Each structure stands twice: as structure tokens, then as C-alpha cells.
C-alpha positions as CSV (number, residue, x, y, z in Angstrom):
1,X,0.1,0.3,-0.3
2,X,2.5,2.1,0.9
3,X,4.7,2.0,-2.4
4,X,1.1,2.3,-3.9
5,X,0.8,5.8,-2.4
6,X,4.5,7.0,-3.3
7,X,4.1,6.0,-7.2
8,X,0.7,7.8,-6.7
9,X,2.2,10.9,-5.2
10,X,5.3,10.8,-7.8
11,X,3.1,10.2,-10.5
12,X,1.5,14.3,-10.6
13,X,-1.3,15.9,-11.2
14,X,-2.7,13.6,-13.4
15,X,-3.0,10.7,-11.1
16,X,-5.7,12.4,-9.5
17,X,-8.3,12.1,-12.5
18,X,-6.8,8.9,-13.3
19,X,-8.0,8.0,-9.8
20,X,-11.6,9.2,-10.4
21,X,-11.2,6.8,-13.1
22,X,-11.0,4.2,-11.2
23,X,-13.5,4.9,-8.6
24,X,-16.3,5.5,-11.2
25,X,-15.5,2.0,-12.7
26,X,-15.7,0.0,-9.4
27,X,-19.0,1.7,-8.9
28,X,-20.2,1.2,-12.3
29,X,-18.9,-2.3,-12.4
30,X,-20.7,-3.0,-8.7
31,X,-24.0,-1.6,-10.3
32,X,-23.6,-3.2,-13.3
33,X,-23.1,-6.4,-11.6
34,X,-25.9,-6.3,-9.5
35,X,-28.1,-5.1,-12.0
36,X,-27.5,-7.6,-14.7
37,X,-28.8,-10.9,-12.1
38,X,-30.9,-13.2,-13.7
39,X,-33.2,-13.3,-10.2
40,X,-34.0,-9.6,-10.9
41,X,-34.8,-9.6,-14.7
42,X,-36.4,-13.1,-15.8
43,X,-39.0,-14.7,-13.7
44,X,-40.0,-18.3,-14.5
45,X,-43.0,-17.6,-11.9
46,X,-44.2,-14.4,-13.5
47,X,-43.7,-15.9,-17.0
48,X,-46.3,-18.8,-16.7
49,X,-48.6,-16.7,-14.1
50,X,-49.1,-14.5,-17.6
51,X,-48.9,-17.7,-19.9
52,X,-52.1,-18.8,-17.6
53,X,-53.9,-15.9,-17.3
54,X,-53.4,-15.3,-21.2
55,X,-55.1,-18.9,-21.4
56,X,-57.6,-18.7,-19.5
57,X,-58.5,-15.3,-21.8
58,X,-57.7,-12.5,-18.7
59,X,-55.2,-10.7,-20.1
60,X,-56.4,-7.5,-18.3
61,X,-56.1,-9.3,-14.8
62,X,-52.2,-10.6,-16.0
63,X,-51.9,-6.5,-16.7
64,X,-52.9,-5.4,-13.4
65,X,-50.9,-8.2,-12.0
66,X,-47.7,-7.3,-13.9
67,X,-47.9,-4.0,-14.4
68,X,-45.9,-2.8,-10.9
69,X,-43.6,-6.7,-10.7
70,X,-40.2,-6.2,-9.6
71,X,-38.6,-7.9,-12.1
72,X,-38.2,-6.7,-15.3
73,X,-39.6,-9.5,-17.7
74,X,-43.2,-8.9,-16.1
75,X,-43.2,-5.1,-16.5
76,X,-42.1,-5.5,-19.9
77,X,-44.6,-8.6,-20.8
78,X,-47.4,-6.1,-18.5
79,X,-46.7,-3.4,-20.8
80,X,-46.9,-5.3,-24.3
81,X,-50.2,-6.6,-23.4
82,X,-51.6,-3.4,-22.3
83,X,-50.5,-1.8,-25.1
84,X,-52.0,-4.5,-27.4
85,X,-55.1,-4.5,-25.7
86,X,-55.3,-0.1,-26.3
87,X,-54.3,0.3,-29.6
88,X,-53.8,-1.3,-32.9
89,X,-51.1,-2.6,-32.9
90,X,-51.0,-6.7,-33.5
91,X,-49.2,-8.4,-30.6
92,X,-46.2,-9.3,-32.5
93,X,-45.4,-5.6,-32.7
94,X,-46.5,-4.4,-29.4
95,X,-44.3,-7.0,-27.4
96,X,-41.8,-6.4,-29.4
97,X,-41.6,-2.3,-29.1
98,X,-42.2,-3.3,-25.7
99,X,-39.0,-5.3,-25.5
100,X,-37.2,-2.4,-27.4
101,X,-38.0,-0.2,-24.5
102,X,-37.3,-2.0,-21.4
103,X,-34.2,-3.7,-22.0
104,X,-32.9,-0.5,-23.1
105,X,-32.1,-0.7,-19.3
106,X,-29.9,-3.5,-19.5
107,X,-26.5,-1.0,-21.6
108,X,-27.2,1.7,-18.5
109,X,-23.4,3.0,-18.0
110,X,-21.9,0.9,-20.5
111,X,-20.9,4.1,-22.2
112,X,-19.0,5.1,-18.6
113,X,-17.2,2.0,-18.6
114,X,-16.1,2.1,-22.8
115,X,-14.8,5.8,-22.4
116,X,-13.1,5.3,-18.9
117,X,-11.4,2.1,-20.7
118,X,-10.6,4.8,-23.5
119,X,-9.4,7.5,-21.7
120,X,-7.0,5.9,-18.9
121,X,-4.8,5.2,-21.1
122,X,-4.5,8.6,-22.6
123,X,-4.5,9.6,-19.4
124,X,-1.9,8.0,-18.8
125,X,0.6,8.4,-21.9
126,X,-0.3,12.6,-21.1
127,X,1.0,12.0,-18.2
128,X,4.3,10.3,-19.4
129,X,4.8,12.7,-22.2
130,X,4.4,15.7,-19.8
131,X,7.0,13.7,-17.4
132,X,9.4,13.2,-19.9
133,X,9.4,16.7,-21.2
134,X,9.8,17.9,-17.8
135,X,12.6,15.7,-16.9
136,X,14.8,16.4,-20.0
137,X,14.0,20.0,-19.3
138,X,15.3,19.5,-15.6
139,X,18.5,17.0,-17.4
140,X,19.2,20.0,-19.9
141,X,19.7,23.2,-17.2
142,X,21.3,21.0,-14.5
143,X,23.7,19.1,-17.0
144,X,23.0,15.7,-14.9
145,X,24.2,12.1,-15.8
146,X,22.2,9.3,-17.0
147,X,21.0,7.9,-12.9
148,X,18.8,11.1,-13.4
149,X,17.8,11.0,-17.0
150,X,17.0,7.0,-15.5
151,X,15.3,8.2,-12.4
152,X,12.7,11.0,-14.7
153,X,11.8,8.9,-16.9
154,X,10.7,6.1,-14.4
155,X,8.4,8.5,-12.6
156,X,7.0,9.6,-16.3
157,X,5.8,5.7,-16.8
158,X,4.1,6.2,-13.9
159,X,1.3,7.5,-14.6
160,X,0.9,5.4,-17.8
161,X,1.2,1.9,-16.1
162,X,-2.0,3.3,-13.6
163,X,-3.6,4.0,-16.7
164,X,-3.2,0.5,-18.3
165,X,-4.4,-0.8,-14.8
166,X,-7.6,0.8,-15.4
167,X,-8.4,0.0,-18.6
168,X,-7.3,-3.4,-18.4
169,X,-10.2,-4.9,-16.1
170,X,-12.2,-2.3,-17.2
171,X,-12.3,-3.2,-20.6
172,X,-13.0,-7.1,-19.6
173,X,-15.4,-6.1,-17.3
174,X,-17.4,-4.2,-20.3
175,X,-16.9,-7.4,-22.5
176,X,-18.4,-9.4,-20.0
177,X,-21.4,-7.5,-19.3
178,X,-21.9,-6.9,-23.0
179,X,-21.9,-10.8,-23.4
180,X,-24.2,-11.5,-20.5
181,X,-26.7,-8.6,-22.1
182,X,-26.7,-10.5,-25.4
183,X,-27.2,-13.7,-23.8
184,X,-30.1,-12.4,-21.5
185,X,-31.4,-10.4,-25.5
186,X,-31.7,-14.0,-26.5
187,X,-33.3,-15.4,-23.5
188,X,-36.0,-12.3,-23.6
189,X,-36.7,-13.2,-27.1
190,X,-37.9,-16.7,-26.9
191,X,-39.8,-15.7,-23.7
192,X,-41.8,-12.8,-26.2
193,X,-42.4,-15.7,-28.9
194,X,-43.9,-18.1,-26.6
195,X,-46.2,-15.0,-24.9
196,X,-47.4,-14.5,-28.9
197,X,-48.0,-17.8,-29.5
198,X,-50.1,-18.0,-26.5
199,X,-52.4,-15.0,-27.4
200,X,-52.6,-15.9,-31.0
201,X,-53.5,-19.5,-29.9
202,X,-56.3,-17.7,-27.3
203,X,-57.2,-15.1,-30.4
204,X,-58.1,-18.5,-32.0
205,X,-59.8,-20.4,-30.2
206,X,-62.2,-17.0,-29.1
207,X,-63.0,-17.0,-32.8
208,X,-63.3,-21.0,-33.0
209,X,-65.7,-20.7,-30.1
210,X,-67.3,-17.7,-31.7
211,X,-68.3,-19.8,-34.8
212,X,-69.5,-22.9,-33.1
213,X,-71.9,-20.7,-31.2
214,X,-72.9,-18.8,-34.6
215,X,-73.1,-22.3,-36.1
216,X,-75.5,-23.4,-33.0
217,X,-77.5,-20.6,-33.8
218,X,-78.1,-20.9,-37.3
219,X,-78.8,-24.6,-36.8
220,X,-81.3,-23.8,-34.3
221,X,-83.0,-21.0,-36.3
């Protein structure tokens, strides 16, 4: 720890924005790790409950029951079904549009991670260039030997090292989260397709029942 503090002090003023980058990156990584937990996004019990209501022809009850569901999939399905009920959109369009809007939360703050991964090495490089310039200026004025030149170069490289230490795990975390999001999106799409099939099947049964009743009424008359 003492060694880290020593390098931090020796790195100069640019170590402060690098420290800020590291703190923000850690905060975002923790936030995304919590928010992207599978259990907070997809719950089979919620999906099954909505499917049961659809099969029973109780779409309005499913909407009311899951409008404020703490699980994301429940809220998205409820919004899609509500849009289907209240507009002229078909179930495919309504559900996919609701899913597109709802799933945007999965990408929250990933742009921040990408930005940090890009600027941290650049800040480190800027610190190195600045340190090298200052070091050579002092060497030129003092006319000192190789030992001082080596020391100046070592100190100048500290910011680059810290920038890379921040950027590398940030890139790894960002890549992991994006891969996880792609898997979640694929799982959501499968759920949407199943719900669409259930709604279409329920509508088909309703039409068939109406036709059957009409035929019986005609037969009686």
C-alpha cells in the first residue's frame, strides 16, 4: 500500500483524474453486476403466471397483476399486453416494441465503462509525455548524468502504468457485461415468442368458439 501511495504522489497531477476514473469504473462495475443478475430480470414464475392468464382469456388481469412487478420480464410483458389491448397494434409489434424499450436498461452505464477504458490509457500517456518533457528540461538545465535521466523516465511512466491498470479490467468487465446482455436478450426474445404464440392461440380459440356458437344459433333457427 505504501508503494502505491508513493507512486501516486510521484505520478503528478494527472494521477487525480486517473483515480477518479478508477473509482467511477469500480462503481459502475458493481452497479452492473447487481442490476444484471438473472433473478432480477427474468422470473419463470412471472412468465408462467402471465401465460396462464392469457390461456384463460384474462389478459387484463395479467396486465394489472404484473404492471408493477419487481422483475423486469413481468413489467415488459405487462406493458406489451397493455399496448396490444389499447392500440391497434398486433401482439407481435406491441410486445417487441415494449421489449425494445424495456431492455434499454440493460445497457445503462456501459458507455461510461467504454469511455473510461479509452481515456485512462490516454491520460496515462499524457502524464508520461508531460513527465518526459519536464525531466529532459531539468536534465538540460542541470547537465546531470544518466542516473537522473533514468529516474525521470521511470517517474514519467508511472501514469501510463496506472492508466493501463485501470483500462484493462474495465475492458474485461465491459466485454463480459455485453456478452451477458446478449444472452439475456436472446432469452427475452424466446419468452416474447412464447407469449405471442399463446395470445394468438387464445385468439384462435375465441374465434373458433364464436363461430361454433354462431353455427349452433343458425342450426336452431
